[in-house]
N, C-alpha and C positions, 0 to 999 in steps of 0.2 A: 370277060375281056377287059383289059386294062383301060381305064378312062384317062385321057389326056386331052390337052387342047386340040390335038390333031384328030383324035377319035370322037370328039364331042358331037360332030354331025350325025353319028350313029344313034344318039339318044333321041327317043321319041317323046316329045312333050305333049301333054294333053291340051285340050282346047283352052285352058287357062294359062298355058305356057309353063306348066309344072310337071315334075316327075317325082315319084316317091323315092325317098332315100332311107335305107336301113343303116343305122350305125351299129357296128359290131366291135366289141372290145378285142384286145390282143389275145385274150384267152378263148375267144369264140362266142362269148355271151352276146346275145342280141340286146342292145342297150335301149334303142328307141327307133321310132319311125317319124320322119319329118318330110317336108317337101322342099324342093329346090327348083329355081328357074335357071336359065342359062347363065345369068350373071352370078348366081350363088355358086354354081358348079365351078365356074372359072375362078372365082375368088378363093374357093377351097383349094383348087389345084395350084394356083399361083402363090397363095399366102401360107399354105401349110396348116391352116386351121379350118375345121368343119364349119361351113357357112350354109345357111338354109334361107328359105323364104317364109316369112311369117304371114300366114293367110289372114289372121285376125288384124295384125297391125299393117299389113300390106307393105312390108319393107324387109330388107335383108337383115338377118341376125346371125352373128357369129357366136357359136356356142361358147358360153363362159364369160362373155364380156360384162354381163351384169352379175352373174352368180359366182363367177370364179371357177366354175366346173367346166374347164376347157376340154376340147377334143382336138388333139394333134392328129392331123391326117397322115396315116401311114401308107395308105393305098386306096385308090378309088377304082371300082369296077362297074361295068354295066352288064345286064343279063343278056341272054341269047336273043331276046326280042327287042332289046334296046329300050324297054319301057319301065325299067327299075334300075336304081343305082345302089351300090353297096359302098359305104365308107368303112374301112378298117381304121380304127382310131385308138390312140392312147388317151384314155379317159382320166381326168383328174377330178376326183370327187364323184358325187352321184350324177347320173345322167338324167334321172327323172326329176321333174319339177316338184314332185312330192317328197324329195329327199331320198329316194330309193336308188340303189345302184343301177337298176334297170326298170324301164317302164313296164316290163313284162313280168315283174316279180309277183 
């Protein structure tokens, strides 16, 4: 189902207020898995760039702000249970912090 500001209440966040987000490239490649809170999902939807919640830094991070490897959000969807989100993105550069195209290489 398409995720939007209007459908955001359908997303089920865990006890930490987070939901897993899978980033998928335009060609269908699974690029990475990260976490988002409500604020990160709204920032992604409103700003057009994939935004996540850094569990280690305890702050929002917009993919590519420090690395230059940006993710333009093409579409956001949530699964049938509402407990996972899919970002379809246009990836610039590697998605993985180890310099690989995908964290699943």
